[in-house]
C-alpha positions as CSV (number, residue, x, y, z in Angstrom):
1,X,76.8,91.8,91.1
2,X,74.7,88.8,90.0
3,X,74.8,85.8,92.3
4,X,74.5,82.3,91.1
5,X,71.2,81.8,93.0
6,X,69.8,84.9,91.3
7,X,71.0,83.7,87.8
8,X,69.5,80.2,88.4
9,X,66.2,81.6,89.6
10,X,66.0,83.9,86.6
11,X,66.8,81.1,84.2
12,X,64.1,78.9,85.8
13,X,61.6,81.5,84.8
14,X,62.3,80.9,81.1
15,X,60.4,78.3,79.1
16,X,62.2,74.9,79.0
17,X,63.1,75.3,75.3
18,X,64.8,78.7,76.1
19,X,66.6,77.1,79.0
20,X,67.9,74.4,76.7
21,X,69.1,77.0,74.2
22,X,70.8,78.9,76.9
23,X,72.6,75.8,78.2
24,X,73.8,75.1,74.6
25,X,75.0,78.7,74.2
26,X,76.9,78.7,77.6
27,X,78.4,75.3,76.9
28,X,79.8,76.4,73.5
29,X,81.1,79.6,74.9
30,X,82.9,77.8,77.7
31,X,84.3,75.3,75.3
32,X,85.7,78.2,73.2
33,X,87.2,79.9,76.3
34,X,88.9,76.6,77.2
35,X,90.3,76.3,73.7
36,X,91.7,79.8,73.8
37,X,93.3,79.1,77.2
38,X,94.8,75.9,75.9
39,X,96.1,77.8,72.8
40,X,97.6,80.5,75.0
41,X,99.3,78.0,77.3
42,X,100.7,76.2,74.2
43,X,102.1,79.4,72.8
44,X,103.7,80.2,76.1
45,X,105.2,76.7,76.4
46,X,106.6,76.9,72.9
47,X,108.1,80.3,73.6
48,X,109.6,79.0,76.9
49,X,111.0,76.0,75.1
50,X,112.6,78.1,72.4
51,X,114.0,80.5,75.1
52,X,115.7,77.5,76.7
53,X,113.5,77.6,79.8
54,X,112.3,74.0,79.4
55,X,114.4,70.9,79.3
56,X,113.7,67.9,77.1
57,X,112.9,64.7,78.8
58,X,112.4,61.1,77.8
59,X,109.0,59.6,77.9
60,X,110.1,57.3,80.6
61,X,111.3,60.2,82.8
62,X,108.0,62.1,82.3
63,X,105.9,59.0,83.2
64,X,108.1,58.4,86.3
65,X,107.7,62.1,87.3
66,X,103.9,61.9,86.8
67,X,103.7,58.7,88.9
68,X,105.8,60.2,91.6
69,X,103.6,63.3,91.7
70,X,100.4,61.2,91.8
71,X,101.8,59.0,94.6
72,X,102.7,62.1,96.7
73,X,99.1,63.4,96.4
74,X,97.6,60.1,97.5
């Protein structure tokens, strides 16, 4: 198993331009992974909605619920 320290130390041995290229590659791959996760979550939510597992709410109710949740965490 590769540790974070090992990966960082290995990357630091690369020339700076290669480190910059690596950062760009990793950033774009992470962005793509996040997009796929968001798309999968959206598909599941749409399926749940069509299956009747989600209820419709007014914007006011949603905002009130968000504010309540935020206040409970504070």
